[in-house]
N, C-alpha and C positions, 0 to 999 in steps of 0.2 A: 499247613500240615490241620488236620481233621481232628478239633476238637475231642475229649475223649468221654465218653456216656456208659456208666455204670448202669443204665436202665438193664432192671429184669422184669421185664412184662410178662403178666400171668394172659392176656387173652391180646391175639395180634388181628387183624385184619387187612389183607393183602387188597388189592385194587389194580385191575387190570379190564379196565374199557374197551376192546378192541377186539379184534380178529381172533384168532382159534390158535393160530401162531403166536399173536406175543402173551396169548396164556399158558403158551408150553414151553415157552424162552424164560418163562419165570419159577422154573422149576429148580437150578440148582441154587436160585438164593432162597428159597423155601427151605432145603434139604440142607443148604449152611444156615439158615435164622433154624433150624433144630437142632443144632451142633449148638449153638449158642445159649438157647433155652430150651432143654429137655420137655421141661416140664410147664411149657406153654400151650396154650389152646389157640390152634392157627385155625380162622376162617378167612375164605376166597371169596369176593364180590365181582363180578362180572357181564357182560350180558348175555341174557337170556339163548341158549342154543351154541353159544360159545364156550362152555365150560369140561368141553366132553375130554380133554388134553387131560383130566385133574381127573377121571376115572380109580379109581383106587388107589388114588395117591394117601400112603400111609400117614402124611402130616398133615390134612386135612379133616380137620371134624366137621365143618359144616360149608359147604357155596351158598351163595347167595346171588339169586339172579334177578337182573333187573332189563327193561327197555331199554334199546339204544336213542329210543327217545319217548322218553317219558313224560306221562299228563299228568299233572297238577295233583292228581288224586293219588298216585302210584309215585311221585314225588314225595309226600306227607306221609304214605305206610313206609315207605322206604326212611325218611325222618323219623318214625319213629323208633321202626325197626334198630336203626343204628345209634341213635342218638347214644354218645358215650357210653359205649359198652364195650370199649377198651383201653387199653391201654396206651397201644402203638397201631397205628396204622400207614402202613407200606404202601405208596403211591405208586405206580411201576410206570405209569403212562404221565406226560404233561400237560393234559388237558384241566383244561378250568373247570367239568365235569368232576374228574377222578381227585382231585384239589377239594372242592365239593363235599363230597362223600366223604372223605377223609379229615376233614374238619368237625363236622358233622359227628362221625362215629369215634374220635378218640381223642385223648388229651394230649399227644404227642404226634408228630408226624416224621415221618423221612419222604422225599419224593425226587423223581425226575425231572428236570427243567429241560424245555423244549427250546426252536425257535430261534439257533443259535450259526446263520448264514457262515460259508467258510470263503467267502470272496472277499476282496481288500477294495472294490469299487464302494464309488460313493453311495450306490444303490444299495448295496450292501450291509452298508455301515451304518446307513439310515434302518433298514430293519431290524439291525443288532439293536441299534437305540431303542427301537420300538420294544421289541420282542424282552426285553434287561426291564421296560416300565413295566410290562406286562407282566413281569416274574418276579418285581418286585414285592407283592404280598404273599407270591409262594414262599419266596424263600422266609420273610417276616414267621409266616407259621411254622415252619422245619425248622427241627434239631440238625439236621444236615440234609443238603440238597446235590445230586449229580448232575452233570450238563451231557446231555445229549453232542456227541460226535458222531455224524453220520458216516465219515472216513475214518478215521482212526481208533474210533474206540467200538469193539464188538458190543453186540446190546445184551450178552448175557454178562460180561464184563462190567459194561452201565449198570444192570440192575443188583449183583453181587455187590456193588461199589456204594449201594444204599445201606451198608452195612458198616464202612469205613470206621463210625462213630462211635461203634460198637467195639473194637478193635486197640487196644493201644500198639499194635502194629500191622499198620492193615494189609501189610504183604504179606501175611499170616492166610489170609484169603484164599491167595493166589498161588501159598506153595504144594499145595496137593492137588489130585487127581477134580476132574471138576466132570458131574457128567448130567445130562438132562433125563428125567426120568420121563418114561414114554403111559401113557396109559394104559392100567391092564386090559388085559382082548378077551374079546367075547368069540362066541365061535361063530365062523363063516354061516354067511346065509345056503343053508341045504341048496337050493336051487344051486351056487356057482360053486360049493366045497363040493359037488357033486363031479362039477367039470375039471377038477383040477389034476394036476398030476407034476410030477418032480422030476424032472429043475424045472422049475418055472421063474422068469424074469418080473419083475413088475414094472410097469410102463405108467407113469402119470405125464400127459401131453398139457393139462386146462390148467393155465395158471389164474388169477382172481380176474388178472386185468390185461388186455390184447397188447399191452408192450412186453411181455415178458415169454409171448408165446415163439416157440421155435417152426417154422417155415412146414407145412403141410407133407412137401417132397422131403421132405429132411426125414421127416418120422417115415413115411415110405420106407427110404433104404434103410435106417435103422432096423424096422423089426422084419422087413425082409431078410434081412442081417441074419438076426436072433433066429426066426423060422429056420435057417438054412445051419442053423449050431442043433438042430434036434432038440432045442428048446421050448417050451409053450412060453406063451404072450399074456399076459395078465395086464387089459388096461384098467386101468382105474380114473374113477370120476367123483365129483361131486354133483348132487341131485340137480346143480346147475344147470338153464338150458342150454350155454354157451359149452358148458365145458362137453354135456351128452353128444352134442348136436357137433363137438370136433372131432371126439371117438370115432360118428358114425360117420365123418367125413375122411377120417384115416383110413378106415375097415374099408372104403368106396375104392380105393387106391392100391387094396391089395388082389391077387387074381385068387382064384378059390382057395388053392392048395395054402398060402398061405394063410388065410381066414381060417382053415384049419386049425390050426397053431394058436391062435387066437381066444379069448376069453372073455369077454366084453362087461364089468362089474356093475353098467348104467347106473352108476349113484345110487345103488342099491345095500351099499356096505356101508358102517354107521362107522364114526371112528376107530373105535374099540375093535369093530371087524376087520378096520382097512388094518390095524397093527399087527394082527395074527396074521392077515395074509401075509405082510410084507418078513413080517419074523420068518415065516416058511418057504423065504424065495432064496436063489442065490446073489440075486444083485438088484437094485432099482435105478431106474434112471426119472429125473423128471424135472423140472423147469423150476423157478425161483417162487415156490409157494409152500404153504402148511406141511400138507403132505409131505415133504421131500425132508421136513425138519425131523415128522415125525418117524420115516426111516433111516433116518442119522441114530433118533432117538433109540432104536429096535437093533443097532449095533448091527443092520445087514451095510454090507459093501453098496454106498450110494454114489451115484453121478448126477450131479448137480447143475442146469444147465443156464449160467447166471448171465444178465446183458447190462440193464443201466447201473443195479444193484450193488455199491461195493460189500462184497467179500466179509471183507475186515470188518464190515458193523452188521452183517445180517447171513454170512453163511451158514450154514447148518453145523453146530456142532458136533464136534467127534470126541466123543465122549472116554472119557479118564487122561483127555488131555490138562496140563498142568501149565497155569501160567494166563497172561491176560488175552494175547492175541495169536491165535491159530495160525493165520492164512494173511500172505502178502493183500495189497491194493491190487495190482494187476500180474496176472500170470496164465498164460492162456492154458496153462493145466498146473493146478495143484493139489496135491495128496498127502491129507492129513488122516492118520489113523484111519478109521474104514471109510474118511472121505474124499470124495473127488470132486474138486472146482471145476468148470472148464470155463474159460471167457473167447468169444472173438476179439478180433483183433482192432486196431486204431488206438491212439493219443488220448482221446476221448474217454475212454474204459475204466472205469466204470465212470459214472454224469451224474447219476443219482435222480435224473429227472426222470421224466414220466414217458420217455422213448424221445427220437430224434426229433418230434414239434410236441412234444412235452405235454402230449393230454392220454387219459385212460388208452385211446381206442389207435394212439400210433402206430408206427413199429419201429423195429428196433435195427438199425445197420450190422448192430454188434452180433446177435443173435441170426442176422442171413450168414452173417459172413463165417457162423459159427459149423464148420462142415462136419457132416456126416461119418466123414473117415476119423476127425479126432476123438466124437462118443463114441465109437465103433471102438474104436484101440483103447481109450479107457474101458470100458466095460469089460472088454479081453482080458484087459490087466489084471482090474480087480477081482473077476472071477478065477484067473488062474492061481491069483493070489491066495 
């Protein structure tokens, strides 16, 4: 049982030193902390260019950006900026660097601990023993820690559990609706806004890594079907070269008539503008990536294509859900609230590896076997509802 702390911090620093999706999933934690400490001042530390998901968040008074690979001069500058300015640091990532920032910044800390494999082989036990030793100093400097569970515990539950120590009954955290706070919207770039007409479906094909990709031919089939319904298609993409090229490759497979139904945003939208775009859509279809989490947070009907990633850990959170776990580990199709998660077949799904060959450029057979008809059926159902 977690001990109870009556701490009432006046200044709190939240730390998320990873990607934009990792920042977005901290927002229910921030909202819950605001209920606990209505008069506290909240700051947020993250990597430069990764904090757009907090735009307009009413609970965050200040954001602090740092490089993902700071040099000594930047470390020193950050050290003096943070040093013991806070009563509490909430470390939402298990990295050593995040814990170092928390140690520098605050008198007290709570944090997430990682590196606990699920397997029972001798190799896994050795890895677990090693990670336990690496985590010992983190436990020592914290009031409370929460272990990562990549299969059974949702990442939002993981973050919320960081507040367990401040509740006499920790289940109170999960007894009311939990929602992700989407960033405030910005007006869409005029050159794109002028091309939009309702109804439209936003489609985001590009993941951060290749092993989360869905086959090109499948996107062709899906976009062709959407165009035949008379709906406009808005292709979303990050500014990354591989995302822009992926969208070009998909467009090259469509005939001229179908291409006339497509608006390619070509990586020209900010996160806040993407939010505005998605809010106006009748539905969203995307792979396992941060923009899919944004779509769910915008309360748009969201179809998420999942391969190796366990939805029980990182499925887009359905806003308003009450409880600790919205999803089953394995289901060809499951819908909770505005979110439908689709998975391919196979007893190995989800494996949490980087594809079948366990590297960033690997293919994932489960996504190769997630057929377009399954996605079309889910999209049709979501729009009809």
